[in-house]
Residue, then its C-alpha position, 0 to 999 in steps of 0.5 A: m500499500g505504501n508503494l501506491i501512495e508514494a506513486k500517487e504523490r509523485i504523480m501529484l507532484v509532477k502535475s503540480q509543477g505543470i508537467e503534463s508530458l514526461r519524455l520517459s522511454s522506459l518505465e519499470i514498476s515491477t516487484k512492488d506488490l501492486i494489487e492495482l495500477i493507479p492511472i499512471i497515464e494521467i501524465e502523458l508518456p508519449q514516448l514510452k516504449i517499454l513498461n515493466l509491470a512484472n512480479n506484482y499482484l495486478i488483477i486488471l490493467p487500467k485501460d489507459i495502458y492501451k493509449l501507449r501508442y509507441l509501446e514496444k515491450l510489455y512485461l506482465t509476468s507473475n501477476q494475477l491477470s486472468s485475461l487481457p482486454l481487447e484493447i490490447r489491439n491498440l498497441k500497434h507497435l508492440k513487439e514483445l508481450y510477456f505474461r507467463r505466470n498469470r491466470i490466463n488460460d487462452l491466448t487473448e483475442g486481439l493479439e492478431f491485430i498487432d502486426e508487429l508483435n513477434i515475441i509472445f511469452f505465455r504459460 
């Protein structure tokens, strides 16, 4: 819970300074014991290419993740996800998707719409 509060406070601080867009290409929020992910995309991350959310306890992903138009690598390994929403197809530049050790039984519909997707680690 402390990590979630800390992340919210950092976002509030960034917003209070008038920064609406961060030029990050990579963001790692792994091994933080998060159950839910706050809307980190409240601050636009237009250049984000790598997002690592592995080794948490995430049950669902916020829809805002699918607004990361230039995301190339998404790490979701070792969470509690039972499915990936159809909105995953909005990640047109996604090349690598890692979602092993979750509760997902079937490959998600929508992946076939991601032309650049080359690597999928599942199971």
